[in-house]
N, C-alpha and C positions, 0 to 999 in steps of 0.2 A: 490397349485402348479402353477396356472396361475400367481399368484402374484410373485412367484419366477422367472418364465420365464420373466415376465415383468421387474423385477429388474435386471435380467441378461442382458436383452436387453438394459436397460438404462445404465448399467455398460459398455456394449460393445460400445454403442454410445459415451459414455464419452471417452473411450480409443481411439476410432477412431478420435474424435476431438483433443484429446491430441496428437495423432500421427501426425496430420496435423500441430499442433503448434510446435512440435519437429522438423518437416521438415522445417518449416519457420525459426526456430532458426538456423538450419544447414545451410540454404541458407545465412542467415545474417552473420554467422561466416565464411562462405566460401568467402564472400566479404572481410572480414577482413584479411583472409589468402592471398587473391590476393593482397591486399594493402601491407602487410608485405613482401610478395615475391617480389613484384615490387621494394620495397625499398632496398631489398638485391640484387636481380638479376640484376637490372639496373646499380647500381654501379659496379657490376662485369663486365657487358658488357662494361661500360665506361672504366674501367681499362684495359681491353683487347685491346680496340682501342688505348688508350693512349700509352701503352707500345709497341704496334705494330708499331705505327707511329714514336715513339721515336727510335725504333730499325731500322726502314726503313730509317729514316733521317741519322742515323749514317753510314749505309752502302752506302747510296747514296752520302754522302759527301766525300767518298774515303779518309779516314784519313790515316795517316802514319802507316806503318806496326806494329810498336811497340805498338800502342793503342789496337790492336787486342789481344795481349797476356793477359793483365788483364781482358778484356771483356770475352775472352774464358774461362779463369779460373773462373771468376765469374759465368758464365752460367753453367759451369761444377759443381761447388759447389751447385748451385741452383737445378740442376737436381738430384744430389745425396741427397740433403735435401728432395726434393719432394718424391723421392723413399723411403726414410726413413719414411716419413709420411704415404705412402701407406702401407709399411710393418707393421707399428704400427696400422693403421686403414684400413684394407683391403676393407671395404665397399666404400671407396672413390675412388677406382680404376676406370679407364676408364670413359665412358660417364655417367653412373649412371642410365640409363633407366632399365636395367635388375634388378639392386638392388631395384629400386623403385617398380617395379612389384612384386619382392619377398617380399618387405615390406608390400605391399597392400594385397598380398595373405596370409601373415602371416608366410612366410618361414623364414624371418629374422625380427629382431626387432632392432630399433635404440636405443641402450642402452645409448649413449651419443650424442644425436642429435645436441646439440649446438656446442660441440667441433668438431664433424665430419663435421658440416656445415661450420665452420670457416676453417677447414683443406681443405675441398673441394674447398672453395672459394679461399684460398691462393694458394693451389696446382695447380688449374686450371690457375690462372693468371701467376704464375711463369713458368709453362710448356709452356704456350702460348708465354710469353715474351722471352723465350729461342729460339723460332722460330719453335717449333714442328708443324706438320700438324695435328692439332686437332681443333674441333669445340667448340663453346660456348654453344650449345643447350643442350647437355647431362648434363653437370654440372648444368646448369640453372634448368633443370627438377628435378635433385636430390636435389638441394638447396631448390626448392619449396616444395618438399616432406618433407624435414627436417623442414621447416617452418610449414607445415601442422601438422607434428608430435608434434612440440612444442605447437602449439595452441590447439591441442587435449588434451595435458596434462594440459594446463593452464585453459581450460574451462571444464565445466561439460558435455562433449559430451559422448553420449552412446557408448559403446564399438563397437557395430555393425556399427557405423557411422564414426569411426576413419579413416577407409580406404577411406571414401569419402573426408575427409580433406586432406589426403595424395594425392589423385588423383587431388583434386582441386589445391593443391600447385604445383604438377607436371605440370598441364596444365598452371598455371599462370607463371611458370618458362619458358616454351616454348614461351608463349605470350610475356613475357618480352624480350626474346632473339630476336624475329622476329616482335613484334607488330602485331601478327596475332592470336587473341583470338579464332576465329572459327576453324582454323586449329589445334590449341593447344587442343581444346576440342575433336576434332576428333581423334587426336593422342592418347589421353588417352583412348578413347573408343576402338580404333582399336588395340592398341599395349600394353597398360598397364593394364587397368581395363576393360576387355572385356565383363563384365556382369553388371547387374543392370544399364543398359545404361541410362534410363531417368533421374534418380537422379544424376548419374555421369555427364551426359551432362549438367544439370542445374548448378551443383556446379562448374564444371570446366569452364563453359562459364562465370558465374558470376565472378569467380576469375580471369579468363583470361582477361575479359574486363577491370577490374580495373588495373591489372598488365600491360596490353597493353597501357592503358591511361597514366600510369606513364612513360612507355618507350617512348611514343610519346611526352611527355613533355620534356624529356631529349634529345631525338633524333628526333626533328621535321622534319628533312629531311631524308627520307629513300632512300638510295643509289640505291635500286632496281627500284624506281620510275623514275630514270634518264635514264633507258634503253628505247630507242625508238624502237617501234615495228611497222612494216608494214606488213600487211597480204598479202601473195602472191596471185596472180590471175592466177589460172590454172583450167583446166577442172576437172570435178568430177572424171573421171577415173584416170587421172594422180595423182590427190590428194590421192586417195585410194592407188595407187601403192607406192607412196612416203611414206605415213604414214605406210603402211605395211612393207616396207623396213626398215624404222626407228625403228619400233617396234621389228623387227627381230634382227637388229644390237644391239639394247639396251638390249634385252633379253639375247643374247649370251654373250655380254660384261658384263652384270650384273652377269651372272653365273660365269664367269671367275673371276670377281672382288670379289665375295663372297667366292669362293673356295680358292683363294690365300690369302685373308684376314684372313679367319678362320684357314687355314692350317699353315700360318706363325705365327699366334698368338700362336697356340699350340706348334709349334716347338720352338719358342722363350722362352716359359715357361720352356722347358726342358734344355735349355742351362745353364751350371753350372758356367759360368764366373761370377766373382764378379760384384756387382752392379756398382761400379765406372768404370769398364772397359766397361760395356754395355752403360753407360751414356756417356762415352768419345766418343765412335764410333757413337752413336746417335747424339750427338752434333756436331761431325765432319761433318756428312752428312748435318745437318742443316746449318752449317757455310758455307760449299762449295756451297750449293744451294743459300744461301744469297748473295754470291759473284756473282753468275750467274744471278739469278732472284729473288730478295728479296720478291716480291709479291707472290711468290709461297709458302712462309713460312706462318705460322700462319693460316693454313687451306686452303690458296690459294684463299680466297674469293675476295680479291682485284684484283688479276689477272683475275678472272672470270668476274668481273664487267667491267674491262678495255676492255676485249675482246667483251663483250656483247654490249658495247657502241661504240667501234671504231675498232673492229677486222674484219670488212667485207673484208679487203684486205690482211689479214695475209696469210703467206705461210702454206700450208697444212702440210708439213713435220715438220715444226717448231712447229705447234700446237700439232701434234702427239708426238713429242719429249717432249714438256712441259707437256702434259697429262700423259705420261708414267713416267716422272720424278716425277711429283706430286703424282701419284699413288704409286710408289715405296716408296717415302718418307712417305706417309700416312700409308702404310702397317707397316713400322717399328715404326712409331710414335704411332699408335694404339696398336701395339703388346707390346709396352713397359709397358702398364698398367698404365701410368701416367694419372692424371685427365684430361679429355678432351673427347669430343664426336667425332663421325664419320659422323654426319648428314651433316654438311657443306662440308667436303671433298668429300662426296658422291655427293652432289649437284654440286660441282666444276667439278668432273669427268664427270658427266652427261652433264653439260653445254658444256664442251670442246668437248665431243663426238658429241654433237649436232652441234657444230661449224664445226667440220670436215665433218659431213654429209651435212651441209649447204654449205660449200665451194665446196664440190664435186657437189652439185646440181647447184651451180653457174657455175662451169666449164662446165657442160654438158647442160646448158641452161634451167634447170628445174625451177629455181627461180632466182631472182635478188639479188645483194649484200645486198640491204637494208632489205631483208627478212631473213637474217641469224640469227638475234637476235630472230626472231619469232620461228625458228626451235630450237634454244638453249633453250628457255623457255619450250617448249614442251618436249624436251629431258631431261631437269632437273627434271621435275615432273615424267616422265616415268622411268627414272633411279632410282629415289627413290622408285617407285612402284616395280621395279625389285629387288632391294636390301633389302629395309625395308619392302616391301609387305604391305604397308598401302595406298591403292589407293585413298581413299577419302581425307586423310590428304595431300598426295602429290599434288593432283590436286588443292585442295582449297588453300594450302599454297602458291603455285606459283602465283595463281590468286590474292590472298590477299596481298602478299608482293610487287607485281609489279603493281597492279592496272590495269592490261591489261586483260580485260574480253574477248578479241578476241582470247586469247589462251586457254580459258576454254574448249570449245567444242572439238577442236583438241586434247587437253590433255586428255579428256575423251576417245576419240577414240583410240589414241595411247597408253594411259595408260591401257585401257581395253584389247587391243590386247597384250600388254606386260604382263599383269597379266595372261592372258590365256597361253601365250608361256612359262612363267616361271613356271606355273603349269605343263606343259608338260615336262619341264626340271627338275621337282621335286626339286625346290629351296625352302629352308627354309628361313624364314625371318632372317636377320642377328642378330637382337636383340634376337630373340627366340633361335638361336644357342648359343649366349653368355649366355643367361639365363640357358639353359640346361647344358652348361659346368660348370656354377657356382654352380648349385644345385647338380651336380654329383661329386663335390669335397669331400674329406674325412670329412671336417667339417660338411657338410650337411648330409652325410651318417650316422653320429653318432646319428642323431635325430631318436627316436623311435616312439613317439606319438606326435600328433599335434592337436591344438585346433583352431577351426574355429568359429567365432562369426557371426551370421546372425540375421537380424531383421525381425520379422513376419509382413507381410503386409496384408491389408484387401483383402479377396478373394483368398488368396494363399492356397496351399495344406495344410500347417500347421495350418492355421487359423481355430479355433474352434475345433481342434482335441485334444484328450488326448494324452499326450506324449507316453504312453504305446501302443497306437494304431498306431503310425507312423511306416511306413515301410521304414527303412533306409538301405543304402547299407551295405554290410558285413563289420564287424569290426568297424562300426561307432556307437557311443553312445552319447546321450544327457546327459551331466554331470551337467548342471546348466541352470536355467532360471532366468534372471534378470528382475524384474518388480517393478516399483515404488521405485527404488533406493535400492532394496533389492535382495539378491541372494536367490533362492528357490530351494529345492530339486525337481527334475523333476517328479518322479513317482506320477501318479494320477493327475497331473496338466493339466488343459485345456488351451491351448494356445490361446491368443487373440492378436489383432494388437498392435504392439509396443513392444512386448516381445523380449528381447535379449537372443537368444538361443545359448549356447556354445556346439558345437559338437566336440567330440574327435575322431580321426581316426589315422591310421598308416601314418607316415610322407611321405612315398614313394607314397601314394595314392592321395595326395593333388591336383596334377596337373589334374588328371582325374576325381576327385570327386568334385572339387571346384564348377564348374558351376552347376552340378546336385543338389548339396546340397543347393546352394544359390537359385536355381529356386524353391525349395520346399517352401521357405519362401517368394518368390517374385511372382508377377503376370506377369512378363515380360519374 
């Protein structure tokens, strides 16, 4: 008997060592995922910039009126084509963060990841080239998750670790979009894969660093680094009052922003007009705005950077008008469902809102004109906190992409206050709302049973227990245990570290049972 226990202990020790080796392999593969994602997402980023500048130069050159007719027809045809792509492949719609979360949770599966990735890549570029107010970050995240899915298929990765590669690819996509690997890792943890944080953090950080390095080689100059920031000098009491006012304004505006965005998106989906009619009016709005202020198109990032660098003496009412125009354009662009994110348009709205508050501060002698960019950066991060509800990501992202650490602590204060106020306002994260709308569609309601794969870790609740002894939530059952490359029938099996356990449950319960079930196999 003692010999049997000794043999069992040796066997367990071997499996623990093997588990560590498997983790090391996962980390190495995540680096490869980051490299591939960078090689795909960075060209995507480059194409967006290229077509935006090409389009801007065309409108800035003031060509003869008849040149606009073929260009308008070309863009109209492009938008109709992209709409057709979305109709054929619904998963490429919008930014892609909700779809990525659903893929990691197992709610959806990428049946044709390569084709969908190419379609997302192409659709995002074409939508952006037409001038819609969409961001590059969402498609980059989903493109990265497609890369992670493909690598998981190509390599002999355990089923329970596939979600880690999807998360790593998603983080690498954001890192490639902003050259901000730390913020990308935090976004995945806060918004996409909110459990199994240590392993997710390591894989996404490794992949993000590699993808960010690729982005830095192609884009050595970060436009956000050109923003000059001067910290205002005022008393502690005035500072607290000003930051409190800023947090209140951002929270209320964030609530209005989210409500209008979600409501219009739902209303837009019920409009029965033909696609070509919708695209005509959408393009017409984009074209009119291009005549007025071309930098407001394509997400409005160029306009934001201009104001942050040289907008200290802009007229308040003009900035208000531009912000409202950009917001309205963003609402209809995002509601169209064409490939493109809402992260950058949200940053732009937050930055312009901060500029308005800053200009008011200058008018009443609270701050100097050179301090406006300081307020804008704080407002950008706080507005992301209000809308996306990812405080760590928002604060670190602005600090990381601008390199201005002097805005870090004020962003923590204003962001923390904003998070508290938005809790009082009962605001849901925008991406969570999109995710819930997606899983409540008829296609998702048709699912009856769902399978979740988890990996047993050393010291977890499942470690060392016989399957029959496990106390699982109602309507949950272990249907398979994968060990040493073989599938085993669960009854009578004693689980050990490294086992891949397949748990079946009712599909409608996955959102509330995902974390409890994963926690049974984890120690975090």
